[in-house]
KEZA-68009 format. One record per residue (C-alpha): residue number from 1; residue in one letter; x, y, z. Coordinates in pm, whole numbers. Example, Ala and Ser with C-alpha at 12.3 -4.5 7.8 and 13.67 -1.06 7.14 Angstrom:
2
SITE   i aa      X      Y      Z
SITE   1  A   1230   -450    780
SITE   2  S   1367   -106    714
//
This chain:
88
SITE   i aa      X      Y      Z
SITE   1  M  -2625   2409  -1302
SITE   2  F  -2350   2230  -1105
SITE   3  S  -2220   2064  -1423
SITE   4  L  -2212   2396  -1609
SITE   5  R  -2024   2565  -1327
SITE   6  A  -1780   2274  -1295
SITE   7  T  -1715   2295  -1670
SITE   8  Q  -1647   2669  -1638
SITE   9  I  -1379   2595  -1381
SITE  10  E  -1234   2308  -1583
SITE  11  Q  -1215   2522  -1899
SITE  12  G  -1069   2819  -1713
SITE  13  T  -1358   3062  -1768
SITE  14  N  -1399   3080  -1391
SITE  15  K  -1041   3075  -1263
SITE  16  I   -913   2966   -928
SITE  17  N   -593   3164   -875
SITE  18  S   -504   3043   -528
SITE  19  F   -623   2777   -292
SITE  20  Y   -659   2912     57
SITE  21  L   -961   2841    278
SITE  22  R  -1147   3151    157
SITE  23  D  -1083   3050   -206
SITE  24  F  -1224   2704   -131
SITE  25  Q  -1534   2866     18
SITE  26  R  -1577   3077   -297
SITE  27  L  -1540   2762   -509
SITE  28  H  -1801   2585   -295
SITE  29  A  -2037   2883   -329
SITE  30  H  -1993   2889   -706
SITE  31  L  -2053   2516   -752
SITE  32  F  -2332   2458   -501
SITE  33  Q  -2523   2788   -488
SITE  34  D  -2838   2630   -634
SITE  35  I  -2818   2320   -415
SITE  36  Y  -2731   2426    -59
SITE  37  S  -2841   2740    123
SITE  38  F  -2508   2731    307
SITE  39  A  -2296   2714    -10
SITE  40  G  -1970   2897     53
SITE  41  H  -2019   2904    430
SITE  42  F  -1954   2656    708
SITE  43  R  -2273   2457    743
SITE  44  D  -2459   2414   1069
SITE  45  V  -2641   2092    982
SITE  46  Q  -2529   1730    976
SITE  47  L  -2511   1565    629
SITE  48  M  -2512   1204    515
SITE  49  K  -2519   1039    174
SITE  50  G  -2630    680    203
SITE  51  S  -2431    534    489
SITE  52  T  -2149    790    453
SITE  53  R  -2140   1062    715
SITE  54  F  -1966   1385    631
SITE  55  C  -1758   1581    880
SITE  56  Q  -1965   1685   1180
SITE  57  Y  -2054   2048   1133
SITE  58  Q  -1909   2148   1471
SITE  59  F  -1560   2053   1353
SITE  60  I  -1557   2184    995
SITE  61  N  -1395   2519   1074
SITE  62  S  -1112   2374   1283
SITE  63  Y  -1050   2078   1049
SITE  64  A  -1055   2298    739
SITE  65  S   -825   2554    899
SITE  66  E   -575   2282    993
SITE  67  L   -596   2119    648
SITE  68  F   -528   2445    465
SITE  69  L   -245   2530    704
SITE  70  Q    -85   2194    622
SITE  71  K   -148   2243    250
SITE  72  N     11   2587    253
SITE  73  N    323   2446    418
SITE  74  E    370   2183    146
SITE  75  P    586   2236   -162
SITE  76  T    408   2353   -476
SITE  77  W    240   2069   -662
SITE  78  S    381   2008  -1007
SITE  79  S     56   1902  -1173
SITE  80  I   -320   1911  -1140
SITE  81  N   -315   1533  -1087
SITE  82  Q    -74   1566   -797
SITE  83  A   -296   1834   -644
SITE  84  A   -610   1625   -694
SITE  85  N   -449   1320   -535
SITE  86  R   -335   1521   -234
SITE  87  L   -670   1694   -184
SITE  88  A   -881   1380   -229
//
């Protein structure tokens, strides 16, 4: 289902009109609703994939808030590639 939902976003059938923290949470919920019970919410468990540790759950809210504050203070990105590079 993730691939289908990602394709919907890519093709514009499920539009993302803005990119604030709440919009990101909605995107996360849409993409991962069948995978994670916390999809669209700040998780309260620690995650790893192989030897890669993801952000510690205690810091997600503050880190995400700071990241989106910085993003919203940047000039508008001129292309999807520029946005993807900045958000990676």
